[in-house]
N, C-alpha and C positions, 0 to 999 in steps of 0.2 A: 542550587537546583541541578539535578542530574538529568541529562538528556535521555530520551527513550527511543530505542531502535527496535524494529520488528522485521523479521525476515520470514515470509510465508511462501508456501508452495500451494498453488491451486491446480487442480486437475479438472479440465473441462470435459464435458460429455463428448463422446467420440464425434469428431468432425466439427466441434463448436469452439475450438481454441481461438480462431480469428475473431469470432463474435465476442467472446469473453475478453480477449485482449483489447478490442475496440472500446468496450465498456470501461475497462480499467484505465485506458489511456484518457478517456473522457473524464474519469474521476481525477486523474493526475492533473489535468488542466484546471479543474475546480480547486485543487489543492494550492495552486499558485496564488490564490487570493487569501490563503490562510497564513498569517504571520507565524503561527505556532508550528507549522509544518516546514521543516528545512529541506526534506528530500522525500520524494515519492517516485520510485523507479520501477517500471514494468519491464520484465525480461522474459523472452521465450526460452523454455528449457530445451537444451539440445539432446537430452537423453530420451525424450518422449515427444510425440507429436501432439500431446494433449496437455503438457505442463506449462505453467506460467509462474514466475516468481515475482514477488512484490517486496521491495526493500523500502522501509519507511524510517525517517528520523524526525522526531518531534521534540519540542522544548522540554516536555515531560510526559509521563503516562496519562495524566489528567487531560492534557490537550488532545491526545489521541482519542481517548474515550469520549470527550465532548464532541469531536468531529463526527462520530458515528450517529449522533442524534440529529444532525442537521438535515433539513429536508432534501437538499440536493443529493446528499450521500445516501439517505434512506431510499430515495427513488432509484439510484444506481444499484444499490444492493438488491432491491426487489427485481430489477431487470436481470441481474446476474444469477440470482439463486437457481432458477430453473436449468441453467446450463452448467452449473458447477457439480461435478461428480464427487469431488472431495477437496478438503482443505486441511493442510498440515502446517502447524506453527513450527518452523524449522528451529527458530531460536529468538529470544529477546536479547537485546544488546544494550550496552551503555556507551554510545558513541562519545568520543572525546573531541573530535574536530577533524578537519581535512577539507579538501577541495569540495565545494558545494554545500558545506555545512557551516553554519555560523559558528564563530568561536565561542568557547565556554570560558567564563560565564557569559551569557548572552547580554549584550549591551542594550 
């Protein structure tokens, strides 16, 4: 089974980056309870006062898709939508391992 990584850039509406970051950090705390999520990192972009980057690593793409239908994440998505000006999938990745990521194949 191949791990699934996703690197996204979100652009908050002007002046709303901190609010959006707070929602995303809240989502990351909920991810701690999901065994299928190895990594969910929120970073503020230095190139813009409105950009936020999210790097995710999952056991596979199906696990990522399944997480999107969970009630807790649907609620957070609904909170975030009005303050997101744009979203760009920077890249999808096939993580092999490293600090913070369970080894492959997963035990």
